[in-house]
N, CA, C and O atoms as a DFTB+ gen file, in Angstrom:
476 C
 N C O
     1  1      25.792      25.283     -12.389
     2  2      26.727      24.316     -11.831
     3  2      26.186      23.716     -10.541
     4  3      26.278      22.508     -10.324
     5  1      25.621      24.569      -9.683
     6  2      25.079      24.094      -8.416
     7  2      23.931      23.111      -8.639
     8  3      23.822      22.112      -7.929
     9  1      23.079      23.390      -9.617
    10  2      21.969      22.485      -9.922
    11  2      22.504      21.139     -10.409
    12  3      21.934      20.096     -10.087
    13  1      23.591      21.152     -11.179
    14  2      24.190      19.911     -11.659
    15  2      24.737      19.064     -10.526
    16  3      24.619      17.839     -10.551
    17  1      25.336      19.707      -9.531
    18  2      25.853      18.987      -8.369
    19  2      24.699      18.384      -7.584
    20  3      24.778      17.231      -7.160
    21  1      23.627      19.147      -7.385
    22  2      22.453      18.643      -6.665
    23  2      21.831      17.471      -7.407
    24  3      21.422      16.491      -6.783
    25  1      21.755      17.557      -8.726
    26  2      21.186      16.463      -9.519
    27  2      22.051      15.212      -9.413
    28  3      21.526      14.109      -9.266
    29  1      23.366      15.371      -9.485
    30  2      24.260      14.221      -9.369
    31  2      24.107      13.564      -8.007
    32  3      24.064      12.337      -7.920
    33  1      24.025      14.357      -6.938
    34  2      23.861      13.800      -5.595
    35  2      22.527      13.069      -5.478
    36  3      22.460      11.998      -4.873
    37  1      21.475      13.630      -6.044
    38  2      20.163      12.976      -6.008
    39  2      20.224      11.635      -6.732
    40  3      19.652      10.654      -6.256
    41  1      20.903      11.577      -7.870
    42  2      21.027      10.323      -8.612
    43  2      21.762       9.268      -7.800
    44  3      21.412       8.089      -7.845
    45  1      22.785       9.693      -7.053
    46  2      23.552       8.757      -6.241
    47  2      22.715       8.174      -5.113
    48  3      22.962       7.051      -4.673
    49  1      21.717       8.933      -4.637
    50  2      20.934       8.495      -3.494
    51  2      19.593       7.876      -3.868
    52  3      18.887       7.365      -2.998
    53  1      19.229       7.913      -5.152
    54  2      17.971       7.305      -5.567
    55  2      18.078       5.797      -5.506
    56  3      19.127       5.224      -5.800
    57  1      16.993       5.162      -5.125
    58  2      17.004       3.706      -5.056
    59  2      17.080       3.122      -6.462
    60  3      16.661       3.763      -7.426
    61  1      17.610       1.914      -6.581
    62  2      17.669       1.264      -7.896
    63  2      16.292       1.134      -8.545
    64  3      16.181       1.224      -9.768
    65  1      15.246       0.925      -7.749
    66  2      13.891       0.797      -8.309
    67  2      13.456       2.108      -8.953
    68  3      12.836       2.099     -10.016
    69  1      13.771       3.228      -8.322
    70  2      13.400       4.533      -8.876
    71  2      14.202       4.797     -10.145
    72  3      13.655       5.292     -11.130
    73  1      15.481       4.475     -10.132
    74  2      16.301       4.678     -11.327
    75  2      15.797       3.838     -12.496
    76  3      15.774       4.310     -13.633
    77  1      15.388       2.580     -12.222
    78  2      14.824       1.733     -13.286
    79  2      13.528       2.335     -13.824
    80  3      13.298       2.339     -15.033
    81  1      12.687       2.840     -12.933
    82  2      11.417       3.432     -13.366
    83  2      11.666       4.660     -14.234
    84  3      10.984       4.861     -15.238
    85  1      12.639       5.479     -13.851
    86  2      12.970       6.654     -14.659
    87  2      13.505       6.248     -16.021
    88  3      13.148       6.848     -17.035
    89  1      14.357       5.236     -16.052
    90  2      14.905       4.765     -17.325
    91  2      13.798       4.207     -18.212
    92  3      13.774       4.472     -19.414
    93  1      12.881       3.435     -17.629
    94  2      11.758       2.884     -18.396
    95  2      10.901       3.999     -18.967
    96  3      10.465       3.926     -20.116
    97  1      10.659       5.030     -18.170
    98  2       9.821       6.158     -18.607
    99  2      10.492       6.899     -19.756
   100  3       9.839       7.251     -20.739
   101  1      11.811       7.139     -19.633
   102  2      12.497       7.896     -20.675
   103  2      12.704       7.071     -21.941
   104  3      12.801       7.642     -23.028
   105  1      12.775       5.750     -21.831
   106  2      12.973       4.893     -22.997
   107  2      11.676       4.521     -23.696
   108  3      11.699       3.926     -24.773
   109  1      10.556       4.865     -23.096
   110  2       9.274       4.463     -23.670
   111  2       8.893       5.291     -24.888
   112  3       7.952       4.941     -25.600
   113  1       9.601       6.372     -25.137
   114  2       9.283       7.206     -26.286
   115  2       8.132       8.133     -25.963
   116  3       7.495       7.995     -24.919
   117  1       7.863       9.070     -26.842
   118  2       6.790      10.022     -26.631
   119  2       5.588       9.594     -27.445
   120  3       5.486       9.893     -28.635
   121  1       4.680       8.889     -26.792
   122  2       3.488       8.392     -27.475
   123  2       2.530       9.501     -27.859
   124  3       1.634       9.286     -28.675
   125  1       2.698      10.674     -27.291
   126  2       1.772      11.769     -27.545
   127  2       2.319      12.783     -28.537
   128  3       1.708      13.833     -28.735
   129  1       3.453      12.497     -29.165
   130  2       4.083      13.465     -30.043
   131  2       3.153      13.899     -31.168
   132  3       3.140      15.078     -31.522
   133  1       2.376      12.985     -31.739
   134  2       1.514      13.342     -32.861
   135  2       0.147      13.841     -32.399
   136  3      -0.694      14.162     -33.240
   137  1      -0.095      13.916     -31.131
   138  2      -1.384      14.385     -30.628
   139  2      -1.444      15.899     -30.550
   140  3      -2.531      16.466     -30.447
   141  1      -0.304      16.560     -30.597
   142  2      -0.270      18.014     -30.475
   143  2      -1.013      18.686     -31.621
   144  3      -1.574      19.766     -31.437
   145  1      -1.028      18.072     -32.798
   146  2      -1.711      18.688     -33.932
   147  2      -3.191      18.293     -33.999
   148  3      -3.897      18.658     -34.939
   149  1      -3.650      17.546     -32.997
   150  2      -5.053      17.179     -32.944
   151  2      -5.401      15.957     -33.752
   152  3      -6.578      15.614     -33.866
   153  1      -4.405      15.279     -34.325
   154  2      -4.695      14.131     -35.173
   155  2      -5.199      12.934     -34.389
   156  3      -5.873      12.068     -34.948
   157  1      -4.883      12.872     -33.107
   158  2      -5.382      11.802     -32.251
   159  2      -5.919      12.410     -30.972
   160  3      -5.488      13.482     -30.546
   161  1      -6.862      11.714     -30.368
   162  2      -7.419      12.175     -29.113
   163  2      -6.423      11.941     -27.981
   164  3      -5.788      10.888     -27.918
   165  1      -6.286      12.911     -27.098
   166  2      -5.355      12.780     -25.970
   167  2      -5.834      11.682     -25.033
   168  3      -7.037      11.478     -24.867
   169  1      -4.907      10.992     -24.433
   170  2      -5.199       9.909     -23.498
   171  2      -5.477      10.498     -22.118
   172  3      -4.574      11.035     -21.476
   173  1      -6.730      10.396     -21.661
   174  2      -7.122      10.961     -20.369
   175  2      -6.546      10.195     -19.197
   176  3      -6.536      10.708     -18.078
   177  1      -6.063       8.974     -19.422
   178  2      -5.521       8.158     -18.336
   179  2      -4.103       8.549     -17.951
   180  3      -3.622       8.137     -16.896
   181  1      -3.429       9.327     -18.772
   182  2      -2.047       9.699     -18.486
   183  2      -1.995      10.673     -17.327
   184  3      -2.837      11.562     -17.204
   185  1      -0.992      10.493     -16.477
   186  2      -0.811      11.359     -15.320
   187  2       0.579      11.956     -15.372
   188  3       1.514      11.347     -15.891
   189  1       0.703      13.154     -14.826
   190  2       2.024      13.747     -14.699
   191  2       2.809      12.960     -13.668
   192  3       2.241      12.451     -12.701
   193  1       4.096      12.860     -13.870
   194  2       4.970      12.142     -12.949
   195  2       5.803      13.170     -12.198
   196  3       6.436      14.035     -12.804
   197  1       5.797      13.066     -10.883
   198  2       6.579      13.961     -10.041
   199  2       7.539      13.130      -9.205
   200  3       7.173      12.070      -8.696
   201  1       8.750      13.609      -9.066
   202  2       9.735      12.941      -8.227
   203  2       9.942      13.775      -6.970
   204  3       9.987      15.004      -7.025
   205  1      10.065      13.104      -5.863
   206  2      10.359      13.770      -4.605
   207  2      11.680      13.230      -4.094
   208  3      11.879      12.018      -4.006
   209  1      12.570      14.133      -3.762
   210  2      13.863      13.749      -3.216
   211  2      13.661      13.380      -1.753
   212  3      13.281      14.231      -0.949
   213  1      13.908      12.136      -1.402
   214  2      13.660      11.632      -0.052
   215  2      14.863      10.792       0.392
   216  3      14.808       9.563       0.374
   217  1      15.947      11.464       0.788
   218  2      17.147      10.718       1.168
   219  2      16.944       9.946       2.466
   220  3      16.394      10.473       3.434
   221  1      17.385       8.713       2.477
   222  2      17.207       7.828       3.628
   223  2      17.845       8.399       4.885
   224  3      17.272       8.297       5.970
   225  1      19.010       8.993       4.755
   226  2      19.728       9.478       5.934
   227  2      19.049      10.653       6.632
   228  3      19.412      10.997       7.756
   229  1      18.084      11.261       5.986
   230  2      17.364      12.383       6.608
   231  2      16.073      11.940       7.313
   232  3      15.402      12.755       7.946
   233  1      15.734      10.672       7.206
   234  2      14.533      10.155       7.863
   235  2      14.849       9.735       9.293
   236  3      15.999       9.443       9.621
   237  1      13.836       9.706      10.132
   238  2      13.986       9.296      11.517
   239  2      14.534       7.874      11.603
   240  3      14.269       7.039      10.738
   241  1      15.300       7.615      12.657
   242  2      15.782       6.254      12.894
   243  2      14.768       5.444      13.684
   244  3      14.962       4.246      13.894
   245  1      13.687       6.083      14.126
   246  2      12.599       5.371      14.797
   247  2      11.689       4.776      13.720
   248  3      11.127       5.515      12.913
   249  1      11.538       3.444      13.700
   250  2      10.745       2.818      12.633
   251  2       9.333       3.397      12.475
   252  3       8.889       3.626      11.349
   253  1       8.623       3.636      13.578
   254  2       7.254       4.155      13.489
   255  2       7.217       5.492      12.758
   256  3       6.365       5.711      11.897
   257  1       8.144       6.385      13.103
   258  2       8.182       7.706      12.464
   259  2       8.594       7.596      11.002
   260  3       8.049       8.287      10.141
   261  1       9.563       6.720      10.727
   262  2      10.029       6.566       9.349
   263  2       8.904       6.043       8.455
   264  3       8.670       6.585       7.376
   265  1       8.215       5.005       8.892
   266  2       7.114       4.464       8.087
   267  2       5.989       5.490       7.947
   268  3       5.351       5.560       6.896
   269  1       5.738       6.279       8.976
   270  2       4.712       7.317       8.899
   271  2       5.052       8.318       7.791
   272  3       4.187       8.679       6.993
   273  1       6.304       8.763       7.741
   274  2       6.732       9.699       6.703
   275  2       6.628       9.055       5.322
   276  3       6.138       9.677       4.379
   277  1       7.086       7.817       5.205
   278  2       7.056       7.142       3.908
   279  2       5.623       6.990       3.386
   280  3       5.361       7.235       2.208
   281  1       4.696       6.587       4.262
   282  2       3.318       6.381       3.807
   283  2       2.553       7.689       3.626
   284  3       1.526       7.709       2.948
   285  1       3.029       8.765       4.211
   286  2       2.447      10.079       3.901
   287  2       2.914      10.546       2.529
   288  3       2.181      11.216       1.802
   289  1       4.139      10.182       2.192
   290  2       4.703      10.573       0.897
   291  2       4.071       9.787      -0.249
   292  3       3.806      10.331      -1.321
   293  1       3.835       8.501      -0.003
   294  2       3.274       7.626      -1.042
   295  2       2.449       6.550      -0.354
   296  3       2.903       5.935       0.612
   297  1       1.255       6.324      -0.841
   298  2       0.328       5.392      -0.188
   299  2       0.790       3.941      -0.238
   300  3       0.708       3.238       0.769
   301  1       1.270       3.483      -1.380
   302  2       1.671       2.090      -1.531
   303  2       3.079       1.967      -2.085
   304  3       3.456       2.686      -3.010
   305  1       3.853       1.053      -1.518
   306  2       5.246       0.848      -1.894
   307  2       5.485      -0.632      -2.189
   308  3       4.880      -1.497      -1.555
   309  1       6.358      -0.924      -3.143
   310  2       6.802      -2.296      -3.369
   311  2       8.015      -2.564      -2.476
   312  3       8.592      -1.638      -1.906
   313  1       8.389      -3.818      -2.363
   314  2       9.559      -4.175      -1.562
   315  2      10.818      -3.501      -2.108
   316  3      11.634      -2.993      -1.340
   317  1      10.976      -3.497      -3.434
   318  2      12.139      -2.846      -4.051
   319  2      12.213      -1.367      -3.695
   320  3      13.300      -0.829      -3.482
   321  1      11.066      -0.713      -3.632
   322  2      11.047       0.709      -3.308
   323  2      11.346       0.958      -1.828
   324  3      12.029       1.924      -1.488
   325  1      10.843       0.097      -0.956
   326  2      11.028       0.281       0.488
   327  2      12.406      -0.149       0.990
   328  3      12.910       0.400       1.969
   329  1      13.001      -1.108       0.337
   330  2      14.243      -1.698       0.840
   331  2      15.322      -0.678       1.218
   332  3      15.899      -0.792       2.299
   333  1      15.616       0.314       0.369
   334  2      16.660       1.267       0.749
   335  2      16.316       2.071       2.008
   336  3      17.211       2.543       2.709
   337  1      15.032       2.225       2.290
   338  2      14.601       3.011       3.439
   339  2      14.528       2.208       4.737
   340  3      14.491       2.794       5.818
   341  1      14.506       0.894       4.648
   342  2      14.395       0.075       5.865
   343  2      15.620      -0.796       6.128
   344  3      15.729      -1.398       7.196
   345  1      16.539      -0.870       5.174
   346  2      17.698      -1.747       5.315
   347  2      18.491      -1.437       6.595
   348  3      18.840      -2.352       7.339
   349  1      18.772      -0.173       6.849
   350  2      19.547       0.192       8.035
   351  2      18.761      -0.083       9.317
   352  3      19.334      -0.519      10.316
   353  1      17.451       0.172       9.292
   354  2      16.617      -0.112      10.465
   355  2      16.648      -1.600      10.804
   356  3      16.721      -1.987      11.971
   357  1      16.593      -2.417       9.767
   358  2      16.605      -3.874       9.940
   359  2      17.933      -4.317      10.546
   360  3      17.964      -5.127      11.473
   361  1      19.023      -3.782      10.015
   362  2      20.347      -4.142      10.529
   363  2      20.489      -3.743      11.998
   364  3      21.010      -4.514      12.805
   365  1      20.028      -2.539      12.346
   366  2      20.136      -2.062      13.726
   367  2      19.248      -2.859      14.677
   368  3      19.601      -3.065      15.838
   369  1      18.092      -3.309      14.181
   370  2      17.155      -4.064      15.017
   371  2      17.512      -5.549      15.079
   372  3      17.008      -6.277      15.934
   373  1      18.379      -5.992      14.177
   374  2      18.735      -7.404      14.139
   375  2      17.574      -8.281      13.699
   376  3      17.437      -9.420      14.145
   377  1      16.734      -7.735      12.811
   378  2      15.591      -8.509      12.319
   379  2      15.699      -8.651      10.808
   380  3      16.765      -8.436      10.232
   381  1      14.596      -9.014      10.173
   382  2      14.563      -9.125       8.716
   383  2      13.636      -8.061       8.156
   384  3      12.815      -7.487       8.872
   385  1      13.782      -7.808       6.866
   386  2      12.900      -6.834       6.217
   387  2      11.451      -7.285       6.339
   388  3      10.562      -6.473       6.596
   389  1      11.215      -8.581       6.155
   390  2       9.850      -9.108       6.231
   391  2       9.240      -8.867       7.609
   392  3       8.078      -8.476       7.717
   393  1      10.034      -9.103       8.672
   394  2       9.529      -8.866      10.036
   395  2       9.205      -7.388      10.250
   396  3       8.177      -7.048      10.837
   397  1      10.080      -6.524       9.774
   398  2       9.876      -5.078       9.924
   399  2       8.617      -4.639       9.169
   400  3       7.828      -3.845       9.683
   401  1       8.433      -5.149       7.967
   402  2       7.263      -4.771       7.169
   403  2       5.974      -5.331       7.770
   404  3       4.938      -4.667       7.738
   405  1       6.030      -6.552       8.319
   406  2       4.838      -7.126       8.951
   407  2       4.407      -6.289      10.157
   408  3       3.214      -6.144      10.425
   409  1       5.371      -5.748      10.870
   410  2       5.075      -4.967      12.069
   411  2       4.550      -3.568      11.740
   412  3       3.718      -3.036      12.475
   413  1       5.024      -2.966      10.649
   414  2       4.733      -1.555      10.392
   415  2       3.900      -1.285       9.142
   416  3       3.676      -0.125       8.795
   417  1       3.433      -2.336       8.455
   418  2       2.652      -2.103       7.237
   419  2       1.680      -3.247       7.000
   420  3       1.736      -4.283       7.663
   421  1       0.799      -3.040       6.053
   422  2      -0.105      -4.077       5.564
   423  2       0.313      -4.401       4.137
   424  3       0.784      -3.520       3.418
   425  1       0.150      -5.632       3.721
   426  2       0.503      -5.978       2.347
   427  2      -0.719      -6.485       1.597
   428  3      -1.572      -7.182       2.146
   429  1      -0.773      -6.113       0.335
   430  2      -1.826      -6.562      -0.573
   431  2      -1.169      -6.913      -1.910
   432  3      -0.013      -6.566      -2.156
   433  1      -1.914      -7.596      -2.756
   434  2      -1.436      -7.917      -4.099
   435  2      -2.109      -6.971      -5.087
   436  3      -3.334      -6.845      -5.100
   437  1      -1.303      -6.308      -5.913
   438  2      -1.814      -5.450      -6.983
   439  2      -1.067      -5.790      -8.261
   440  3       0.158      -5.677      -8.316
   441  1      -1.786      -6.199      -9.273
   442  2      -1.185      -6.566     -10.557
   443  2      -0.067      -7.590     -10.390
   444  3       0.959      -7.515     -11.066
   445  1      -0.272      -8.542      -9.492
   446  2       0.706      -9.601      -9.281
   447  2       1.904      -9.207      -8.438
   448  3       2.822     -10.009      -8.268
   449  1       1.920      -7.988      -7.903
   450  2       3.027      -7.532      -7.072
   451  2       2.531      -7.246      -5.670
   452  3       1.414      -6.762      -5.481
   453  1       3.362      -7.545      -4.691
   454  2       3.019      -7.237      -3.312
   455  2       3.254      -5.743      -3.074
   456  3       4.319      -5.211      -3.388
   457  1       2.243      -5.080      -2.515
   458  2       2.316      -3.650      -2.225
   459  2       2.088      -3.452      -0.733
   460  3       1.179      -4.038      -0.145
   461  1       2.925      -2.619      -0.137
   462  2       2.844      -2.351       1.304
   463  2       2.222      -0.985       1.540
   464  3       2.594      -0.003       0.899
   465  1       1.264      -0.931       2.472
   466  2       0.561       0.301       2.810
   467  2       0.573       0.504       4.326
   468  3       1.022      -0.354       5.086
   469  1       0.068       1.658       4.736
   470  2       0.063       2.012       6.147
   471  2      -0.812       1.035       6.942
   472  3      -1.896       0.655       6.502
   473  1      -0.321       0.642       8.110
   474  2      -1.047      -0.250       9.011
   475  2      -2.109       0.543       9.729
   476  3      -2.847      -0.011      10.544
């Protein structure tokens, strides 16, 4: 029961981008189901997926410290992924997300998407 409560709370606090990624992963089907009997070669490019619970309210309210923690947790973030973690900082600073990201990160294009990394 306790694990179920923790899981429900984690779902409530996950960003919409993470929830979409989880849904996409679970809806993609098991492409390796027939590989267990050796009929096909295993795909060496596949990686295990790990989720880390990182609630926004437990991060520092100092932008420098918050971005440091975020970029230690994951090297590159999309805007959708970062938004839940910087929205409150932006509101408190009276700035925009773009201004906050320009000050605390570098942006590059990867596969047609803007990715933010540590400055």
